Structure formats: structure tokens, C-alpha cells
N, CA, C and O atoms as a GROMACS GRO file, in nm:
protein
  296
    1MET      N    1  -1.816  -2.013  -1.380
    1MET     CA    2  -1.809  -2.119  -1.283
    1MET      C    3  -1.842  -2.061  -1.145
    1MET      O    4  -1.783  -1.959  -1.107
    2PRO      N    5  -1.932  -2.120  -1.068
    2PRO     CA    6  -1.968  -2.069  -0.936
    2PRO      C    7  -1.852  -2.086  -0.837
    2PRO      O    8  -1.771  -2.178  -0.849
    3GLU      N    9  -1.847  -1.994  -0.740
    3GLU     CA   10  -1.742  -2.000  -0.638
    3GLU      C   11  -1.765  -2.120  -0.547
    3GLU      O   12  -1.879  -2.162  -0.526
    4ASN      N   13  -1.658  -2.174  -0.494
    4ASN     CA   14  -1.662  -2.286  -0.402
    4ASN      C   15  -1.749  -2.250  -0.280
    4ASN      O   16  -1.726  -2.146  -0.218
    5LEU      N   17  -1.845  -2.333  -0.246
    5LEU     CA   18  -1.935  -2.306  -0.133
    5LEU      C   19  -1.861  -2.302   0.000
    5LEU      O   20  -1.895  -2.224   0.088
    6PHE      N   21  -1.759  -2.388   0.014
    6PHE     CA   22  -1.681  -2.387   0.137
    6PHE      C   23  -1.608  -2.255   0.152
    6PHE      O   24  -1.601  -2.201   0.263
    7ALA      N   25  -1.553  -2.201   0.045
    7ALA     CA   26  -1.483  -2.072   0.050
    7ALA      C   27  -1.581  -1.960   0.088
    7ALA      O   28  -1.546  -1.871   0.165
    8GLN      N   29  -1.702  -1.965   0.036
    8GLN     CA   30  -1.803  -1.865   0.072
    8GLN      C   31  -1.838  -1.875   0.220
    8GLN      O   32  -1.854  -1.773   0.287
    9TRP      N   33  -1.850  -1.996   0.270
    9TRP     CA   34  -1.884  -2.019   0.411
    9TRP      C   35  -1.775  -1.966   0.501
    9TRP      O   36  -1.805  -1.903   0.603
   10ARG      N   37  -1.646  -1.990   0.467
   10ARG     CA   38  -1.534  -1.943   0.549
   10ARG      C   39  -1.526  -1.792   0.553
   10ARG      O   40  -1.480  -1.736   0.653
   11GLN      N   41  -1.568  -1.725   0.449
   11GLN     CA   42  -1.563  -1.579   0.445
   11GLN      C   43  -1.661  -1.515   0.544
   11GLN      O   44  -1.649  -1.397   0.575
   12LEU      N   45  -1.757  -1.593   0.594
   12LEU     CA   46  -1.852  -1.542   0.691
   12LEU      C   47  -1.790  -1.521   0.829
   12LEU      O   48  -1.843  -1.446   0.911
   13PHE      N   49  -1.676  -1.586   0.855
   13PHE     CA   50  -1.611  -1.581   0.984
   13PHE      C   51  -1.489  -1.491   0.981
   13PHE      O   52  -1.417  -1.485   0.881
   14ALA      N   53  -1.467  -1.422   1.091
   14ALA     CA   54  -1.349  -1.335   1.101
   14ALA      C   55  -1.224  -1.422   1.113
   14ALA      O   56  -1.228  -1.531   1.170
   15GLY      N   57  -1.114  -1.373   1.058
   15GLY     CA   58  -0.986  -1.442   1.070
   15GLY      C   59  -0.931  -1.424   1.211
   15GLY      O   60  -0.987  -1.351   1.292
   16GLY      N   61  -0.821  -1.491   1.237
   16GLY     CA   62  -0.756  -1.478   1.367
   16GLY      C   63  -0.690  -1.341   1.380
   16GLY      O   64  -0.688  -1.263   1.285
   17PRO      N   65  -0.636  -1.314   1.497
   17PRO     CA   66  -0.573  -1.184   1.520
   17PRO      C   67  -0.446  -1.169   1.437
   17PRO      O   68  -0.377  -1.268   1.409
   18LEU      N   69  -0.416  -1.047   1.398
   18LEU     CA   70  -0.292  -1.018   1.327
   18LEU      C   71  -0.185  -0.992   1.432
   18LEU      O   72  -0.197  -0.900   1.512
   19GLN      N   73  -0.080  -1.075   1.432
   19GLN     CA   74   0.026  -1.064   1.531
   19GLN      C   75   0.154  -1.020   1.461
   19GLN      O   76   0.170  -1.038   1.340
   20VAL      N   77   0.245  -0.964   1.538
   20VAL     CA   78   0.374  -0.922   1.484
   20VAL      C   79   0.485  -0.982   1.569
   20VAL      O   80   0.471  -0.995   1.691
   21GLY      N   81   0.594  -1.019   1.505
   21GLY     CA   82   0.706  -1.076   1.579
   21GLY      C   83   0.830  -1.081   1.494
   21GLY      O   84   0.830  -1.043   1.377
   22GLU      N   85   0.938  -1.130   1.555
   22GLU     CA   86   1.067  -1.140   1.487
   22GLU      C   87   1.097  -1.286   1.456
   22GLU      O   88   1.080  -1.373   1.541
   23VAL      N   89   1.142  -1.312   1.334
   23VAL     CA   90   1.175  -1.448   1.291
   23VAL      C   91   1.307  -1.488   1.357
   23VAL      O   92   1.409  -1.421   1.339
   24THR      N   93   1.304  -1.598   1.433
   24THR     CA   94   1.425  -1.646   1.501
   24THR      C   95   1.483  -1.770   1.435
   24THR      O   96   1.599  -1.803   1.458
   25ALA      N   97   1.403  -1.839   1.353
   25ALA     CA   98   1.451  -1.957   1.280
   25ALA      C   99   1.366  -1.975   1.155
   25ALA      O  100   1.249  -1.936   1.153
   26TYR      N  101   1.426  -2.033   1.052
   26TYR     CA  102   1.353  -2.056   0.927
   26TYR      C  103   1.407  -2.182   0.860
   26TYR      O  104   1.523  -2.187   0.821
   27VAL      N  105   1.320  -2.284   0.848
   27VAL     CA  106   1.360  -2.411   0.788
   27VAL      C  107   1.248  -2.462   0.699
   27VAL      O  108   1.134  -2.477   0.745
   28ASP      N  109   1.279  -2.488   0.573
   28ASP     CA  110   1.184  -2.549   0.478
   28ASP      C  111   1.050  -2.475   0.470
   28ASP      O  112   0.944  -2.539   0.467
   29GLY      N  113   1.052  -2.343   0.468
   29GLY     CA  114   0.929  -2.266   0.453
   29GLY      C  115   0.851  -2.244   0.580
   29GLY      O  116   0.743  -2.185   0.576
   30ILE      N  117   0.903  -2.290   0.695
   30ILE     CA  118   0.836  -2.272   0.823
   30ILE      C  119   0.924  -2.182   0.911
   30ILE      O  120   1.040  -2.213   0.936
   31ALA      N  121   0.868  -2.071   0.957
   31ALA     CA  122   0.942  -1.976   1.040
   31ALA      C  123   0.899  -1.990   1.186
   31ALA      O  124   0.781  -2.012   1.214
   32THR      N  125   0.994  -1.978   1.275
   32THR     CA  126   0.964  -1.965   1.418
   32THR      C  127   0.966  -1.816   1.447
   32THR      O  128   1.066  -1.748   1.424
   33VAL      N  129   0.855  -1.765   1.498
   33VAL     CA  130   0.839  -1.622   1.521
   33VAL      C  131   0.826  -1.597   1.671
   33VAL      O  132   0.742  -1.656   1.738
   34GLU      N  133   0.912  -1.508   1.723
   34GLU     CA  134   0.905  -1.470   1.864
   34GLU      C  135   0.819  -1.346   1.877
   34GLU      O  136   0.848  -1.243   1.816
   35LEU      N  137   0.714  -1.356   1.958
   35LEU     CA  138   0.622  -1.246   1.980
   35LEU      C  139   0.678  -1.150   2.085
   35LEU      O  140   0.765  -1.191   2.163
   36PRO      N  141   0.633  -1.026   2.089
   36PRO     CA  142   0.685  -0.927   2.185
   36PRO      C  143   0.677  -0.972   2.331
   36PRO      O  144   0.762  -0.936   2.411
   37GLY      N  145   0.576  -1.051   2.366
   37GLY     CA  146   0.562  -1.099   2.503
   37GLY      C  147   0.649  -1.218   2.536
   37GLY      O  148   0.648  -1.265   2.650
   38GLY      N  149   0.725  -1.269   2.437
   38GLY     CA  150   0.814  -1.382   2.460
   38GLY      C  151   0.761  -1.514   2.407
   38GLY      O  152   0.834  -1.613   2.406
   39GLY      N  153   0.635  -1.518   2.364
   39GLY     CA  154   0.580  -1.641   2.310
   39GLY      C  155   0.637  -1.674   2.173
   39GLY      O  156   0.690  -1.586   2.104
   40LEU      N  157   0.626  -1.800   2.135
   40LEU     CA  158   0.673  -1.844   2.004
   40LEU      C  159   0.558  -1.903   1.926
   40LEU      O  160   0.467  -1.962   1.982
   41LEU      N  161   0.563  -1.886   1.794
   41LEU     CA  162   0.467  -1.952   1.707
   41LEU      C  163   0.536  -1.991   1.578
   41LEU      O  164   0.642  -1.936   1.544
   42HIS      N  165   0.477  -2.085   1.506
   42HIS     CA  166   0.529  -2.129   1.377
   42HIS      C  167   0.435  -2.080   1.268
   42HIS      O  168   0.313  -2.086   1.282
   43ALA      N  169   0.495  -2.032   1.159
   43ALA     CA  170   0.415  -1.978   1.049
   43ALA      C  171   0.478  -2.016   0.916
   43ALA      O  172   0.600  -2.023   0.903
   44ARG      N  173   0.392  -2.041   0.816
   44ARG     CA  174   0.438  -2.072   0.680
   44ARG      C  175   0.457  -1.943   0.602
   44ARG      O  176   0.386  -1.845   0.624
   45GLY      N  177   0.554  -1.944   0.511
   45GLY     CA  178   0.574  -1.830   0.424
   45GLY      C  179   0.721  -1.802   0.399
   45GLY      O  180   0.809  -1.867   0.455
   46ASP      N  181   0.746  -1.705   0.312
   46ASP     CA  182   0.883  -1.667   0.278
   46ASP      C  183   0.930  -1.554   0.367
   46ASP      O  184   0.861  -1.453   0.381
   47THR      N  185   1.047  -1.570   0.427
   47THR     CA  186   1.105  -1.467   0.514
   47THR      C  187   1.252  -1.498   0.536
   47THR      O  188   1.306  -1.591   0.477
   48THR      N  189   1.315  -1.419   0.619
   48THR     CA  190   1.454  -1.443   0.656
   48THR      C  191   1.468  -1.428   0.807
   48THR      O  192   1.386  -1.364   0.873
   49ILE      N  193   1.572  -1.489   0.862
   49ILE     CA  194   1.597  -1.480   1.005
   49ILE      C  195   1.628  -1.334   1.041
   49ILE      O  196   1.706  -1.268   0.972
   50GLY      N  197   1.567  -1.286   1.148
   50GLY     CA  198   1.586  -1.149   1.193
   50GLY      C  199   1.481  -1.052   1.141
   50GLY      O  200   1.472  -0.939   1.188
   51ALA      N  201   1.401  -1.096   1.044
   51ALA     CA  202   1.298  -1.009   0.987
   51ALA      C  203   1.181  -0.996   1.085
   51ALA      O  204   1.154  -1.088   1.163
   52HIS      N  205   1.114  -0.883   1.081
   52HIS     CA  206   0.990  -0.863   1.156
   52HIS      C  207   0.875  -0.887   1.059
   52HIS      O  208   0.874  -0.833   0.948
   53VAL      N  209   0.778  -0.968   1.101
   53VAL     CA  210   0.668  -1.007   1.011
   53VAL      C  211   0.533  -0.998   1.081
   53VAL      O  212   0.523  -1.005   1.203
   54PHE      N  213   0.429  -0.983   0.998
   54PHE     CA  214   0.291  -0.995   1.044
   54PHE      C  215   0.247  -1.139   1.019
   54PHE      O  216   0.275  -1.195   0.913
   55VAL      N  217   0.178  -1.200   1.117
   55VAL     CA  218   0.132  -1.339   1.107
   55VAL      C  219  -0.015  -1.345   1.143
   55VAL      O  220  -0.060  -1.285   1.241
   56ARG      N  221  -0.091  -1.419   1.062
   56ARG     CA  222  -0.233  -1.444   1.092
   56ARG      C  223  -0.263  -1.589   1.057
   56ARG      O  224  -0.231  -1.635   0.947
   57ASP      N  225  -0.323  -1.661   1.151
   57ASP     CA  226  -0.365  -1.800   1.130
   57ASP      C  227  -0.252  -1.889   1.079
   57ASP      O  228  -0.274  -1.974   0.993
   58GLY      N  229  -0.130  -1.869   1.132
   58GLY     CA  230  -0.017  -1.954   1.097
   58GLY      C  231   0.045  -1.927   0.961
   58GLY      O  232   0.121  -2.009   0.910
   59VAL      N  233   0.012  -1.811   0.902
   59VAL     CA  234   0.065  -1.774   0.771
   59VAL      C  235   0.127  -1.635   0.780
   59VAL      O  236   0.066  -1.543   0.835
   60ILE      N  237   0.247  -1.620   0.726
   60ILE     CA  238   0.312  -1.489   0.724
   60ILE      C  239   0.238  -1.402   0.623
   60ILE      O  240   0.228  -1.438   0.506
   61GLN      N  241   0.188  -1.288   0.670
   61GLN     CA  242   0.112  -1.197   0.585
   61GLN      C  243   0.201  -1.098   0.511
   61GLN      O  244   0.164  -1.048   0.405
   62GLY      N  245   0.320  -1.070   0.567
   62GLY     CA  246   0.411  -0.977   0.504
   62GLY      C  247   0.507  -0.919   0.604
   62GLY      O  248   0.501  -0.951   0.723
   63PRO      N  249   0.596  -0.832   0.556
   63PRO     CA  250   0.694  -0.771   0.647
   63PRO      C  251   0.629  -0.667   0.738
   63PRO      O  252   0.532  -0.601   0.700
   64ALA      N  253   0.684  -0.656   0.858
   64ALA     CA  254   0.637  -0.556   0.954
   64ALA      C  255   0.750  -0.456   0.977
   64ALA      O  256   0.867  -0.491   0.962
   65PRO      N  257   0.717  -0.334   1.013
   65PRO     CA  258   0.823  -0.236   1.040
   65PRO      C  259   0.902  -0.273   1.165
   65PRO      O  260   0.847  -0.333   1.258
   66ASP      N  261   1.028  -0.239   1.167
   66ASP     CA  262   1.115  -0.265   1.281
   66ASP      C  263   1.109  -0.145   1.375
   66ASP      O  264   1.195  -0.057   1.370
   67LEU      N  265   1.007  -0.142   1.459
   67LEU     CA  266   0.984  -0.030   1.550
   67LEU      C  267   1.010  -0.073   1.693
   67LEU      O  268   0.996  -0.192   1.725
   68PRO      N  269   1.046   0.019   1.781
   68PRO     CA  270   1.065  -0.017   1.923
   68PRO      C  271   0.930  -0.055   1.985
   68PRO      O  272   0.826  -0.001   1.948
   69LEU      N  273   0.935  -0.149   2.079
   69LEU     CA  274   0.815  -0.196   2.147
   69LEU      C  275   0.798  -0.119   2.278
   69LEU      O  276   0.892  -0.105   2.356
   70ASP      N  277   0.677  -0.070   2.300
   70ASP     CA  278   0.643  -0.001   2.423
   70ASP      C  279   0.511  -0.056   2.470
   70ASP      O  280   0.409  -0.038   2.403
   71SER      N  281   0.509  -0.122   2.584
   71SER     CA  282   0.384  -0.178   2.634
   71SER      C  283   0.366  -0.139   2.780
   71SER      O  284   0.462  -0.118   2.854
   72ALA      N  285   0.239  -0.130   2.820
   72ALA     CA  286   0.206  -0.096   2.958
   72ALA      C  287   0.074  -0.163   2.993
   72ALA      O  288  -0.011  -0.184   2.907
   73GLU      N  289   0.059  -0.196   3.119
   73GLU     CA  290  -0.067  -0.253   3.166
   73GLU      C  291  -0.151  -0.143   3.225
   73GLU      O  292  -0.101  -0.053   3.293
   74VAL      N  293  -0.281  -0.151   3.198
   74VAL     CA  294  -0.374  -0.051   3.250
   74VAL      C  295  -0.467  -0.115   3.348
   74VAL      O  296  -0.554  -0.049   3.404
   0.00000   0.00000   0.00000
């Protein structure tokens, strides 16, 4: 069976950025994720409150390590 043409077309484009954050709320499969800069986003997937996760295009990609954040402007 040939692959879906729409799926082939979508593979031509790069996905969104991979972001990391801490889950602050989780209801019915939707997590509220707080980003290091203080922003919030909603993502689908399985997780728990307090977990650090990787998020891309509104979907939780998996767990992220719980490392200290160090940022600086150049």
C-alpha cells in the first residue's frame, strides 16, 4: 500500500523547535508546561505534575532531565 501523500508532503518541512519545561498542571491528557523564561504552553501527552518534559508542536516528546537552568544574554 503506498504511503499517504499528505504524510510525505509534511515530511518535507522541519518541525517546530524542541522546548523543555516543567509540568505545572495536567487535566484529561493536556499538560500546562512552564518554560524557563516564564512562558506557558499546553501540550498533549502522558506526564505528571512536576515532571520536566520535552515539547514539540504541542505534543510531549518525552521526559527531560531535571538540570539547573543557566542563561545569559550575549
